[in-house]
C-alpha positions in Angstrom: -85.8 168.0 135.9 -85.1 170.0 132.8 -82.2 168.0 131.5 -82.3 164.2 130.9 -79.6 161.8 129.9 -81.3 161.2 126.5 -80.8 164.8 125.5 -78.1 165.7 123.0 -75.0 167.3 124.3 -75.0 170.2 121.9 -78.8 170.6 122.4 -78.2 171.1 126.2 -75.3 173.5 125.7 -77.2 175.6 123.3 -80.3 175.7 125.4 -78.5 176.1 128.8 -75.1 177.7 128.2 -74.4 177.7 131.9 -73.8 174.0 131.7 -70.6 174.3 129.7 -68.6 174.5 132.9 -70.1 171.3 134.2 -69.2 169.5 131.0 -65.7 171.0 131.1 -65.2 170.0 134.8 -66.3 166.4 133.9 -63.6 166.3 131.2 -66.2 166.6 128.4 -65.0 169.8 126.8 -65.2 168.4 123.3 -68.0 170.6 121.9 -66.2 170.8 118.6 -65.9 167.1 118.4 -68.1 165.4 115.8 -69.4 162.9 118.4 -70.9 165.7 120.5 -73.1 166.6 117.6 -74.9 163.2 117.7 -74.2 161.8 121.1 -76.7 162.2 123.9 -75.5 162.9 127.5 -75.6 159.3 128.5 -73.5 158.1 125.6 -70.9 160.9 126.1 -70.7 160.3 129.8 -70.2 156.6 129.3 -67.5 157.2 126.7 -65.6 159.3 129.3 -66.2 156.9 132.2 -68.6 159.3 133.9 -71.8 158.2 135.7 -74.6 159.7 133.5 -77.0 160.1 136.4 -74.5 162.2 138.4 -73.7 164.3 135.4 -77.4 165.0 134.7 -77.9 165.9 138.4 -75.0 168.4 138.3 -76.2 169.9 135.0 -79.7 170.4 136.5 -78.3 172.0 139.6 -76.5 174.6 137.4 -79.6 175.2 135.4 -81.8 175.6 138.5 -79.3 177.9 140.1 -79.1 180.1 137.0 -82.9 180.3 136.7 -83.3 181.0 140.4 -80.8 183.9 140.0 -82.7 185.2 137.0 -85.9 185.1 138.9 -84.4 187.1 141.8 -83.0 189.6 139.4 -86.4 190.0 137.7 -88.1 190.5 141.1 -85.5 193.1 142.1 -86.2 195.0 138.8 -89.9 194.9 139.4 -89.5 196.1 143.0 -87.3 198.9 141.8 -89.8 200.2 139.3 -92.7 200.3 141.9 
């Protein structure tokens, strides 16, 4: 698990930009909000009535899928050069 509920919202978005869609879908599209700058995922989820564990699971699914896609792309590039 790469993302945990004690990580900051902005920290996660900056490190894993693919997670923006998950936050938006959950109704947490307030990246310009001052609270997002100091709240962790659990605090933000609770403020929006969202189960933090479910949110973290969805965020990690997106990150894993993005990394898996990047790995496949890298493998294809290596194979094409050989």
